[in-house]
Structure formats: structure tokens, C-alpha cells
C-alpha positions as CSV (number, residue, x, y, z in Angstrom):
1,M,0.0,0.0,0.0
2,S,1.5,3.3,-1.0
3,P,1.5,6.5,1.0
4,L,-0.9,9.3,-0.1
5,L,0.3,12.3,-1.8
6,R,-0.5,15.6,-0.1
7,S,-1.9,17.0,-3.3
8,S,-4.3,14.0,-3.5
9,E,-5.3,14.5,0.1
10,E,-6.1,18.2,-0.6
11,A,-8.1,17.3,-3.7
12,A,-10.2,14.8,-1.7
13,I,-10.9,17.3,1.0
14,I,-12.1,19.9,-1.5
15,D,-14.4,17.4,-3.2
16,L,-15.8,16.1,0.1
17,Q,-16.6,19.6,1.2
18,R,-18.9,19.9,-1.8
19,K,-21.2,17.4,-0.1
20,R,-21.9,20.1,2.5
21,N,-24.1,21.7,-0.1
22,P,-25.2,19.0,-2.5
23,A,-27.2,21.6,-4.5
24,S,-23.8,22.6,-6.0
25,I,-23.3,19.1,-7.5
26,L,-24.8,19.2,-11.0
27,P,-25.9,16.2,-13.1
28,I,-22.8,16.6,-15.4
29,D,-20.5,16.3,-12.3
30,F,-21.5,12.6,-12.0
31,F,-19.5,12.0,-15.2
32,T,-16.8,14.7,-15.7
33,E,-14.3,13.6,-13.1
34,A,-14.7,9.9,-14.1
35,A,-14.1,10.8,-17.8
36,T,-10.9,12.7,-16.9
37,L,-9.7,9.8,-14.7
38,R,-10.3,7.3,-17.5
39,S,-8.4,9.6,-20.0
40,N,-5.4,10.0,-17.7
41,F,-5.1,6.3,-17.0
42,G,-5.3,5.7,-20.7
43,K,-2.2,7.8,-21.2
44,L,-0.3,5.6,-18.7
45,I,-1.0,2.4,-20.7
46,N,-1.6,3.6,-24.3
47,S,-5.3,3.2,-24.4
48,D,-8.3,5.3,-25.6
49,A,-10.3,6.5,-22.6
50,A,-13.4,4.7,-24.0
51,Q,-11.7,1.3,-23.2
52,I,-11.2,2.2,-19.5
53,A,-13.6,1.3,-16.7
54,I,-13.7,2.3,-13.0
55,I,-13.7,-0.7,-10.7
56,P,-13.8,-1.2,-6.9
57,S,-11.3,-4.0,-6.7
58,V,-9.1,-6.4,-8.7
59,S,-11.3,-9.3,-8.0
60,Y,-14.3,-7.4,-9.5
61,G,-12.3,-6.3,-12.6
62,I,-10.9,-9.8,-13.3
63,M,-14.3,-11.4,-12.9
64,N,-15.8,-8.9,-15.4
65,A,-13.2,-10.2,-17.9
66,V,-13.3,-13.9,-17.0
67,Q,-17.0,-14.2,-17.2
68,N,-16.8,-13.1,-20.8
69,I,-14.3,-15.7,-21.9
70,P,-15.9,-17.6,-24.8
71,L,-17.0,-21.1,-23.7
72,D,-16.1,-22.7,-27.0
73,N,-12.6,-21.4,-27.1
74,G,-10.5,-24.2,-25.4
75,Q,-10.6,-26.1,-22.1
76,S,-7.8,-24.6,-19.9
77,V,-6.9,-21.3,-18.3
78,I,-3.1,-20.8,-17.9
79,M,-1.9,-19.1,-14.6
80,V,1.4,-19.0,-12.7
81,T,2.0,-20.3,-9.2
82,E,2.2,-18.3,-6.0
83,E,0.3,-15.3,-7.3
84,F,-2.0,-13.1,-5.4
85,P,-5.3,-15.0,-4.9
86,S,-7.7,-12.4,-6.5
87,G,-7.2,-13.7,-10.0
88,F,-7.1,-17.4,-9.0
89,Y,-10.4,-17.4,-7.1
90,A,-12.2,-15.7,-10.1
91,V,-10.7,-18.1,-12.6
92,N,-11.2,-21.2,-10.5
93,A,-14.8,-20.4,-9.9
94,W,-15.4,-19.8,-13.6
95,C,-13.6,-23.1,-14.5
96,N,-15.6,-25.1,-11.9
97,R,-18.9,-23.7,-13.3
98,H,-18.0,-24.5,-16.9
99,S,-16.0,-27.7,-16.6
100,K,-12.7,-26.0,-17.5
101,T,-9.3,-26.6,-15.9
102,V,-6.7,-24.3,-14.4
103,Q,-3.2,-25.0,-15.7
104,M,-0.5,-23.7,-13.3
105,I,2.9,-22.9,-14.7
106,H,5.7,-23.3,-12.1
107,P,9.0,-21.4,-12.1
108,P,12.1,-23.3,-13.1
109,E,14.2,-24.8,-10.4
110,T,17.4,-23.0,-11.6
111,Q,18.2,-19.4,-10.8
112,H,20.1,-19.0,-14.1
113,Q,17.9,-17.4,-16.7
114,R,14.9,-18.2,-14.4
115,G,12.7,-15.4,-15.8
116,A,13.4,-16.2,-19.4
117,L,12.8,-19.9,-18.8
118,W,9.5,-19.2,-17.0
119,S,8.2,-17.0,-19.8
120,Q,9.2,-19.6,-22.3
121,E,7.3,-22.3,-20.4
122,I,4.2,-20.1,-20.4
123,L,4.6,-19.6,-24.2
124,N,5.1,-23.4,-24.7
125,S,1.9,-24.1,-22.7
126,I,-0.3,-21.9,-24.8
127,T,-2.1,-24.1,-27.4
128,E,-5.3,-24.3,-29.3
129,D,-6.8,-25.9,-26.2
130,T,-6.1,-22.7,-24.1
131,C,-9.1,-20.4,-23.6
132,A,-7.3,-17.7,-21.6
133,V,-4.0,-16.7,-20.0
134,V,-4.5,-14.9,-16.6
135,M,-1.4,-13.6,-15.0
136,S,0.3,-10.6,-13.3
137,S,2.5,-8.1,-15.2
138,I,5.3,-9.0,-12.8
139,H,5.3,-11.8,-10.2
140,W,3.7,-10.8,-6.9
141,T,6.4,-12.3,-4.6
142,D,9.7,-11.4,-6.3
143,G,9.1,-9.0,-9.1
144,T,10.1,-11.4,-11.9
145,L,9.5,-9.8,-15.3
146,Y,7.6,-11.7,-18.0
147,D,7.9,-11.4,-21.7
148,L,4.4,-10.0,-22.0
149,A,4.8,-8.9,-25.6
150,S,5.6,-12.5,-26.8
151,I,2.9,-14.0,-24.6
152,G,0.3,-11.5,-25.9
153,K,1.4,-12.1,-29.5
154,K,0.9,-15.9,-29.2
155,C,-2.4,-15.4,-27.5
156,Q,-3.6,-13.2,-30.4
157,E,-2.4,-15.7,-32.9
158,L,-4.4,-18.5,-31.3
159,N,-7.4,-16.4,-30.3
160,V,-6.6,-16.8,-26.6
161,V,-7.9,-14.2,-24.1
162,F,-5.0,-12.4,-22.4
163,I,-5.9,-11.0,-19.0
164,V,-3.2,-9.2,-16.9
165,D,-3.3,-8.0,-13.3
166,G,-1.1,-4.9,-13.4
167,S,-1.5,-4.0,-9.7
168,Q,2.2,-4.7,-8.9
169,S,3.7,-2.5,-11.6
170,V,1.4,-0.1,-13.4
171,G,2.4,3.4,-12.4
172,A,6.0,2.4,-11.7
173,L,6.9,0.2,-14.7
174,P,6.0,1.1,-18.3
175,I,3.4,-1.0,-20.0
176,D,1.7,-0.7,-23.4
177,V,-1.5,-2.7,-23.8
178,Q,-1.3,-2.4,-27.6
179,E,2.3,-3.5,-27.9
180,C,1.6,-6.5,-25.6
181,N,-1.8,-7.4,-27.2
182,I,-3.4,-7.3,-23.7
183,D,-7.2,-7.9,-23.8
184,A,-7.8,-6.8,-20.2
185,L,-5.5,-5.0,-17.8
186,I,-6.8,-4.8,-14.2
187,C,-5.2,-2.4,-11.6
188,T,-5.9,-1.6,-8.0
189,G,-5.5,2.0,-7.2
190,Y,-3.9,1.9,-3.8
191,K,-0.5,0.5,-4.8
192,W,1.7,2.0,-7.6
193,L,-1.0,4.4,-8.8
194,L,-0.7,6.1,-5.4
195,G,-4.4,6.2,-4.9
196,P,-7.0,5.2,-2.3
197,Y,-8.3,1.9,-1.2
198,S,-11.5,0.5,-2.8
199,L,-10.9,2.1,-6.2
200,G,-9.2,0.8,-9.3
201,L,-9.1,1.0,-13.0
202,A,-9.3,-1.5,-15.8
203,Y,-8.6,-1.6,-19.5
204,Y,-11.0,-3.8,-21.5
205,G,-10.0,-4.1,-25.1
206,P,-12.3,-4.3,-28.2
207,R,-12.8,-8.1,-27.5
208,F,-15.0,-7.1,-24.6
209,D,-17.0,-4.3,-26.3
210,H,-20.2,-6.4,-26.4
211,G,-19.8,-8.5,-23.2
212,C,-21.9,-8.8,-20.2
213,P,-20.9,-6.7,-17.1
214,I,-21.2,-8.0,-13.5
215,E,-23.8,-5.4,-12.7
216,E,-26.4,-3.4,-14.6
217,S,-25.8,0.2,-13.6
218,W,-28.0,3.1,-14.9
219,M,-24.8,5.1,-15.2
220,T,-23.4,2.8,-17.9
221,R,-26.4,3.3,-20.2
222,S,-26.3,5.4,-23.3
223,N,-28.9,8.0,-22.0
224,A,-27.4,8.2,-18.4
225,E,-26.2,11.9,-18.7
226,D,-29.8,13.1,-19.5
227,F,-31.5,12.9,-16.2
228,T,-34.8,13.8,-17.7
229,S,-34.8,10.6,-19.8
230,L,-33.6,8.0,-17.2
231,T,-37.1,6.4,-17.1
232,S,-36.9,5.8,-20.8
233,Y,-35.2,2.5,-20.2
234,T,-32.7,1.3,-22.7
235,D,-30.6,-1.8,-23.3
236,D,-27.9,0.3,-25.0
237,Y,-24.7,0.8,-23.1
238,K,-22.1,3.6,-23.5
239,P,-19.4,2.6,-26.0
240,G,-16.3,0.6,-25.3
241,A,-15.6,-0.6,-21.8
242,M,-17.9,1.8,-19.9
243,R,-20.5,-1.0,-19.4
244,Y,-18.0,-2.5,-16.9
245,N,-18.0,0.5,-14.6
246,V,-18.9,-0.2,-11.0
247,G,-22.2,1.3,-9.8
248,E,-21.7,4.8,-8.4
249,A,-18.5,5.1,-10.4
250,S,-18.6,8.9,-9.9
251,N,-17.4,8.4,-6.3
252,F,-16.9,12.0,-5.2
253,G,-14.7,11.2,-2.3
254,L,-12.2,8.9,-4.0
255,L,-11.9,9.8,-7.7
256,P,-10.1,13.1,-7.1
257,I,-7.5,11.3,-5.0
258,L,-6.7,8.8,-7.8
259,N,-6.9,11.4,-10.5
260,T,-4.5,13.7,-8.8
261,S,-2.1,10.9,-8.2
262,I,-2.1,9.7,-11.8
263,L,-1.5,13.2,-13.0
264,Q,1.6,13.4,-10.7
265,I,2.8,10.0,-12.1
266,L,2.4,11.3,-15.6
267,E,4.4,14.4,-14.7
268,W,7.2,12.4,-13.1
269,G,7.2,9.9,-15.9
270,V,6.9,6.1,-15.3
271,E,10.2,5.3,-16.9
272,N,11.9,7.9,-14.7
273,I,10.3,6.3,-11.6
274,Q,11.7,2.9,-12.7
275,N,15.1,4.3,-13.4
276,Y,15.2,6.1,-10.0
277,S,14.3,2.8,-8.3
278,N,17.1,1.1,-10.2
279,S,19.7,3.6,-9.0
280,L,18.5,3.1,-5.4
281,I,18.6,-0.7,-5.4
282,T,21.9,-1.3,-7.4
283,P,24.1,-1.3,-4.2
284,L,21.5,-3.5,-2.4
285,T,21.5,-6.1,-5.2
286,V,25.3,-6.2,-5.0
287,F,25.1,-6.7,-1.2
288,L,22.5,-9.4,-1.5
289,T,24.5,-11.4,-4.1
290,E,27.7,-11.1,-2.1
291,N,25.9,-12.4,1.0
292,N,24.4,-15.5,-0.7
293,F,20.8,-14.2,-1.0
294,Q,19.1,-15.4,-4.2
295,I,17.7,-12.7,-6.5
296,E,16.4,-12.7,-10.1
297,E,18.9,-11.7,-12.8
298,E,18.8,-8.0,-13.6
299,S,17.2,-8.3,-17.0
300,W,14.3,-10.3,-15.6
301,R,13.7,-8.3,-12.4
302,S,11.6,-5.2,-11.9
303,K,13.5,-2.4,-10.2
304,H,10.7,-0.9,-8.1
305,L,9.7,-4.2,-6.5
306,F,11.8,-7.4,-6.2
307,G,12.2,-10.3,-3.8
308,F,15.2,-12.2,-2.5
309,K,15.3,-15.7,-1.1
310,L,17.2,-16.4,2.1
311,P,20.1,-18.8,2.7
312,P,19.2,-21.8,4.9
313,T,20.9,-20.3,7.9
314,I,18.5,-17.3,8.1
315,D,14.9,-17.6,9.4
316,R,12.5,-15.4,7.4
317,D,10.2,-14.3,10.2
318,T,13.2,-13.5,12.5
319,L,14.7,-11.3,9.8
320,V,11.5,-9.5,9.1
321,N,10.9,-8.8,12.8
322,H,14.5,-7.7,13.2
323,L,14.1,-5.2,10.4
324,K,10.8,-4.0,11.8
325,S,12.6,-3.2,15.1
326,K,14.9,-0.9,13.1
327,N,11.8,0.8,11.5
328,I,12.5,-0.9,8.2
329,I,9.4,-2.4,6.6
330,V,9.7,-5.3,4.1
331,S,7.1,-7.9,3.1
332,A,7.2,-11.6,3.4
333,R,5.6,-13.0,0.2
334,G,5.7,-16.7,-0.4
335,N,9.3,-17.9,-0.1
336,S,10.7,-14.4,-0.7
337,I,11.4,-11.2,1.2
338,R,10.0,-8.4,-0.9
339,V,11.5,-4.9,-1.1
340,S,9.7,-2.0,-2.7
341,T,11.1,1.5,-3.5
342,H,9.7,4.7,-4.9
343,V,10.5,8.4,-5.2
344,Y,9.8,8.9,-1.5
345,N,12.8,6.6,-0.7
346,G,16.4,7.8,-0.7
347,E,19.9,6.3,-0.6
348,E,19.8,6.5,3.2
349,D,16.9,4.0,3.3
350,V,18.8,1.4,1.3
351,K,21.9,2.0,3.4
352,A,19.8,1.4,6.6
353,L,18.4,-1.8,5.2
354,M,21.9,-3.2,4.4
355,E,23.2,-2.2,7.8
356,A,20.3,-3.8,9.6
357,M,20.8,-7.0,7.6
358,S,24.5,-7.0,8.4
359,D,23.9,-6.8,12.2
360,R,21.1,-9.3,12.4
């Protein structure tokens, strides 16, 4: 969970204060902030705003996509092991309902070229019997990078639905949904988008333009902005992905927070954020390698988030608690200790981590 920008906090306060006098909130206000947010997020991932939906959570966003996977398009859904459970539960429930199977792809045993081999195994597993690939943009526990462009290309060639959970990287690592042929990209707001809890964003590509959303909101209908015609019920949705918006997507308390944060990310530049993180962790990765901790090779490791595995002589929980006693917060994820950095970190933070690990 990221800290909240002061500018985002100030934007939220201003918008919350409007509720003191609800007469100042006009019908058009239910749509303008949401439209701006969708447009700004589209700039981050190279998407038209019409293909962006506002969602409350990753599980919601993934289920919107999963329930629209064609039933006659193969028998298995490919996933990777030890991922955050939101995607798994949605996929597993859908597979159980429709007599499909979840095909888990495990990482290779070797550390040499581990990320490359893992991506290749995913590619090799995609066949004409695959109906979808559902995976994260980077691995949740250790920041392993995947060859998303090659995976997306093969999915496109075989008409396989490609669904990506971008929560662990979007906002801190560049991603292009067009270049990677991603059909759906689901992102929570409270991590690398520096936004609030209970709000996220999702890209649903043209494949989903005529799908069935989880809920039937009046705000997703073609006549929603004309309050005088709301009782002229219509089956027509707004174009693109807006049918997948959560109800009350105009959330006046939360949208300004996320919108302000994304504007700041765009100003900083996602590639600049990644490069800054790389400059911070370079001495740390040298330290870890020299002290027999296992980390992914540089070309297959994200720089803003990465995990390292401990030598047998070090207990994971003991190390985490020792670091916490030094006011250093890391995360235990699966078999890895995960380190995350951002622009609010400095060289002194990395130095403190290395010193604390040395005197454990």
C-alpha cells in the first residue's frame, strides 16, 4: 500500500466539502471527473479513454473479464503459481462452473535465466486448447518480469484471451496494452497508482466491447447523462468498456485522489520512476549477491519491487521482525522477502536496510 500524496489528500478534502451543499453538484458532475480519470489512466497504458472502466477491486475487474471468456474457445486457463489470490479465485470459480481446468505454470528450479525460462514455459503451454491466460504483469512475490509482448502475440495468434493483473507494476513500470496485445488489464488504485483503497481501473479491449458486465448500472447506459430521460429504459450501453464501470463510479470522495495521483505520475514519468528505483537498489542487489541471497537476474527483475530468497541459515520471520525493530518495513511474500522502492525513498533508506541485515 502506497503513502498518499499531499496533493491527492487536498483534492479529496475539496471534493468532500462539496457534499456540505449537494445543490452545488450538477448532473454533469457525475460524469466529468470519471471521464478525466479514464483519460489520464489511458495515457499511462496507451489506451483510448473509452476502453477504461472504473472498478472497486481487482477481483471485480478480473471477474468482469473472466465471465466473458468464450466457452467454445478451449478447455484450460493458464496461470502462474504463488500469485496473489484475487485472480485465482475468479478463474477457479469460472472453471468449476464451466468444466474447464486451471493449468498452473511453475517457475524453473534453476536461478540461471529463471525469468526467461519461466516466460518460455508459459509460451510453450499456450495451445489451441487454451481459452485464456490470466497472470500478473510481474510476479507478486519477487518482481520477476515476464515477456508480456511475446505471450500476448501468441495469445492473439491462437485467439486466446489475455488478462493481466497490473497491480504490482502499473504506475512504476512502463506497460503498453497495444504492444503487448493485452485484452484486459486490471489495476488496483492503492499501490503503484498512489491512490485510495476500494478504487481501481481496468482496461477492457475491443474483444469485450459487447460483453456482459457484472452489474447493470444506470450510469453505464447510453442515456445516463440526460437525467430527464432516465425512465426511458434502454438496453444500450455507452461505447467501449464503460459498461463495466462499477455502480456509483462517480465516487466523489475517491476519484479526485486517484486522478491527482495519476497526474503526478504522468508528470514524473513512469520510466523515470523505474530508473530512479534502479539507482537506489543497485548497491542493495550487489550486497545481496555477495551475501548469498538469491535474486532474479537484472534483465528479468523489476526495479521498483523485487524479492530475494534467504540462505538456509536465516529464518525469514526472524529477519522481518529484526528489520521492523529498526523501523524498516519489508514484506514476506511466499518464499521471498520483498523490497519496494519509490520516489519517496532515498539512498539512506537502502543503506539502513543493508546495515540492519548485516547486524542481524
